[in-house]
C-alpha positions in Angstrom: 11.7 -59.9 -27.3 14.5 -57.9 -25.7 13.8 -55.1 -28.2 10.1 -55.1 -27.3 10.9 -54.9 -23.6 13.4 -52.1 -24.1 10.8 -50.2 -26.2 8.2 -50.5 -23.6 10.6 -49.4 -20.9 11.5 -46.3 -22.9 7.8 -45.4 -23.4 7.1 -45.8 -19.7 10.1 -43.6 -18.9 9.0 -41.0 -21.3 5.5 -40.9 -19.9 6.9 -40.7 -16.3 9.1 -37.8 -17.4 6.2 -35.9 -18.9 4.1 -36.5 -15.7 7.0 -35.3 -13.5 7.5 -32.2 -15.7 3.8 -31.4 -15.5 4.1 -31.0 -11.7 7.6 -29.4 -11.6 7.9 -25.8 -10.3 9.0 -24.6 -13.8 5.8 -26.0 -15.3 3.7 -24.3 -12.7 5.4 -21.0 -13.4 4.7 -21.4 -17.1 1.0 -22.1 -16.3 0.8 -18.8 -14.3 3.7 -16.6 -15.3 2.2 -13.6 -13.4 2.4 -15.4 -10.0 5.7 -15.4 -8.0 6.4 -16.9 -4.6 9.4 -15.8 -2.5 10.3 -16.6 1.1 12.0 -14.5 3.7 15.5 -15.5 4.8 14.3 -16.2 8.4 10.5 -17.0 8.4 10.6 -17.3 12.2 10.7 -13.5 12.6 8.8 -10.7 10.9 10.1 -9.6 7.5 10.0 -6.2 5.9 8.3 -5.8 2.5 9.2 -2.6 0.6 7.2 -1.9 -2.5 7.2 1.4 -4.5 5.2 1.9 -7.7 5.0 4.9 -10.0 1.8 3.8 -11.7 -0.5 1.2 -10.3 -2.5 -0.1 -7.3 -1.4 -2.3 -4.4 -3.4 -4.9 -2.5 -1.7 -6.7 0.4 -3.4 -9.4 2.5 -2.0 -11.1 5.6 -2.5 -14.9 5.9 -1.3 -17.8 7.9 1.5 -18.5 5.5 5.3 -18.5 5.5 6.0 -17.2 2.0 5.2 -14.0 0.1 3.1 -14.6 -3.1 3.0 -11.8 -5.7 0.5 -11.6 -8.5 0.8 -8.9 -11.3 -2.1 -7.8 -13.4 -1.9 -5.6 -16.5 -4.7 -3.2 -17.3 -6.3 -3.5 -20.8 -5.4 -0.7 -23.2 -9.1 0.3 -23.3 -9.5 0.4 -19.5 -11.0 3.5 -17.9 -8.5 4.9 -15.5 -10.9 6.9 -13.4 -12.6 10.3 -13.7 -10.4 12.8 -15.5 -7.8 10.3 -16.5 -6.9 9.1 -20.0 -8.9 6.6 -22.0 -7.8 5.4 -25.4 -8.4 2.8 -28.1 -5.3 1.7 -29.9 -2.0 3.4 -29.6 -1.7 6.8 -28.0 -0.2 9.6 -30.2 3.1 9.6 -28.3 3.5 5.8 -28.7 3.0 5.9 -32.5 4.1 9.3 -33.7 4.4 8.2 -37.4 0.9 6.6 -37.4 2.4 3.2 -38.5 0.0 1.3 -36.2 -3.1 2.7 -37.8 -5.8 0.0 -38.1 -3.9 -2.4 -35.7 -5.0 -3.4 -32.2 -2.8 -2.5 -29.3 -1.8 -5.7 -27.4 -1.6 -5.7 -23.6 1.8 -6.5 -22.3 2.2 -7.8 -18.8 4.2 -5.4 -16.5 7.7 -6.4 -15.5 8.6 -7.2 -11.9 11.8 -7.1 -9.9 12.1 -8.9 -6.5 15.1 -8.8 -4.2 15.4 -10.3 -0.7 18.3 -10.1 1.8 18.4 -10.3 5.6 14.6 -10.5 5.8 14.0 -7.4 3.7 12.2 -7.9 0.4 12.1 -5.2 -2.2 9.6 -5.2 -5.0 9.5 -2.9 -8.0 7.9 -2.6 -11.4 10.4 -1.1 -13.9 7.8 -0.1 -16.6 6.9 3.4 -15.4 4.3 4.1 -18.2 2.5 0.8 -17.8 0.2 0.4 -14.9 1.0 -2.5 -12.7 -1.7 -3.8 -10.3 -0.2 -6.0 -7.6 -1.9 -8.4 -5.3 0.3 -9.7 -2.6 -0.2 -12.3 0.2 2.2 -12.0 3.1 2.6 -13.7 6.5 0.4 -11.9 9.1 3.4 -10.7 11.0 5.1 -8.5 8.3 6.3 -4.9 8.3 5.3 -2.9 5.2 6.6 0.1 3.3 4.2 0.8 0.5 3.9 3.7 -1.9 2.4 4.5 -5.3 2.0 7.8 -7.2 -0.6 7.5 -10.0 -3.4 5.3 -11.2 -4.3 3.3 -8.1 -5.3 2.8 -4.5 -3.6 1.0 -1.7 -5.5 -1.7 0.3 -4.0 -3.6 3.3 -5.9 -6.3 5.2 -5.1 -8.6 8.1 -1.4 -7.6 8.6 0.2 -7.2 12.0 3.4 -5.0 12.0 4.8 -1.6 11.5 3.1 0.0 8.4 4.3 3.0 6.4 1.9 3.7 3.6 2.0 6.6 1.1 -0.1 7.5 -1.9 -0.2 10.6 -4.1 -3.3 10.2 -6.2 -5.5 7.6 -4.6 -7.0 6.3 -1.4 -5.5 4.3 1.4 -7.6 1.6 3.1 -6.3 -0.4 6.0 -8.6 -3.1 7.5 -8.0 -5.5 10.5 -4.5 -4.0 11.2 -2.4 -4.7 14.2 0.6 -2.7 15.3 1.4 0.9 14.3 0.7 3.0 11.2 2.0 6.0 9.4 -0.2 6.8 6.4 -0.2 9.8 4.1 -2.0 10.6 0.8 -2.1 13.9 -1.1 -5.4 13.4 -3.1 -7.6 10.8 -1.5 -9.2 9.4 1.7 -7.4 7.6 4.4 -9.4 4.8 6.2 -7.9 2.7 8.9 -9.4 0.1 11.2 -7.0 -1.2 13.8 -7.7 -4.4 15.7 -4.6 -3.9 17.9 -2.4 -0.9 18.7 1.3 -1.3 19.6 1.9 0.3 23.1 4.1 3.3 23.2 4.2 3.6 19.4 3.1 7.0 18.0 1.0 7.0 14.8 0.2 9.6 12.1 -2.5 9.9 9.5 -2.6 12.8 7.0 -4.1 13.9 3.8 -4.1 17.2 1.8 -7.4 16.6 0.0 -9.5 13.9 1.7 -11.2 12.8 4.8 -9.5 10.6 7.4 -11.6 7.9 9.1 -9.9 5.9 11.9 -11.3 3.1 14.1 -9.3 2.2 17.3 -9.8 -0.5 19.8 -12.1 0.8 22.6 -9.3 0.4 25.3 -6.7 2.3 23.3 -4.6 4.7 25.5 -3.4 7.6 23.5 -3.2 11.4 23.1 -5.1 12.5 20.0 -3.8 15.5 18.1 -6.5 16.4 15.5 -6.4 19.3 13.0 -8.4 20.1 9.9 -8.3 23.4 8.1 -11.5 23.0 6.1 -13.6 20.5 7.8 -14.7 19.2 11.2 -13.5 16.5 13.7 -15.8 13.8 15.2 -15.3 11.1 17.8 -17.2 8.8 20.1 -14.3 8.5 22.6 -14.4 10.4 25.8 -11.8 13.0 25.1 -10.1 14.7 28.0 -8.7 18.0 26.8 -5.0 18.6 27.3 -2.9 21.8 27.0 -2.2 22.4 23.4 1.4 21.9 22.2 3.2 25.1 21.1 2.7 25.2 17.3 2.5 29.0 17.1 4.8 30.9 14.7 6.1 34.3 15.7 8.1 36.7 13.6 9.1 40.2 14.7 11.5 42.1 12.6 10.1 45.6 13.1 13.3 47.0 14.7 15.0 46.4 11.3 12.2 47.8 9.2 10.3 44.5 9.0 7.0 43.3 10.3 5.3 41.5 13.1 3.6 38.2 12.3 1.9 35.8 14.6 0.4 32.5 13.4 -1.4 30.2 15.8 -2.3 26.7 14.7 -5.5 25.6 16.4 -5.6 21.9 17.0 -7.7 19.6 19.1 -5.4 17.9 21.7 -6.8 15.4 24.2 -6.3 12.1 26.0 -8.4 8.9 25.6 -8.4 6.2 28.4 -5.8 8.2 30.4 -3.5 9.1 27.6 -0.5 7.5 25.9 1.6 7.9 22.7 0.5 10.6 20.3 -1.8 9.8 17.4 -1.7 12.7 15.0 -4.5 13.1 12.4 -4.3 16.0 10.0 -6.1 17.0 6.8 -6.4 20.3 4.9 -9.6 19.6 3.1 -11.9 17.1 4.7 -13.4 15.8 7.9 -11.8 13.7 10.6 -13.5 10.7 12.2 -12.0 8.8 15.1 -14.2 5.9 16.1 -14.3 3.5 19.0 -14.0 -0.1 17.7 
């Protein structure tokens, strides 16, 4: 009888252990190994999230949470990477120079991820430069962001209130429902930004080499707009009061030493909205500029 009681107790303990293991953090991580949750050292104040990718896209969404949740997604080997970018089936030549993988299917390996946090600064990086890493991140609404990517993806930020520095080389930047201040730059792509709140006395800048810039500001925003497009036009529905242009002219006169005289005047649109305030600089080389009243 004692042996039977002991056996039943052992079985019950084993079942309980299995149930406990099924709900443990380690088991949850195994169920979704591409999802990571990290908290800032002091959740009571805004943290800084720094993320730099070489190849991949970034999506950041603000929510009423206290932790940062990171999801990584690998692209299939056969995925189309946009117009003019590579598409392949199976190994690329440089990955299999001897042709030893002929007739085999290329398997998709999940991108690696490094996360470090100290003094409310969180740094995220993906170490596999040749493997696109598409990241989807949820952050507390009051979070400062430093985001950048080079190839193979766009940057989207939604519902975040803080100081944002966003940079892209080959892709677009889209900011929606943003509060605070923004510095955004892309080389090849469009910049779109819709701000629900603008930090007072904080200058902002938006620029692109090849792409339009479309900005929506709260109707009561007090700012000085500095707009310049070399190959395009500028549009706004704000009442813009023209201000004297800043001195951006370049003068070179070396004729006395056998040189030349050169004068370059940069024509910009400079004006105040709602009485003026900090500078909001918007510049593109190829593309139109749109400044809209929210």
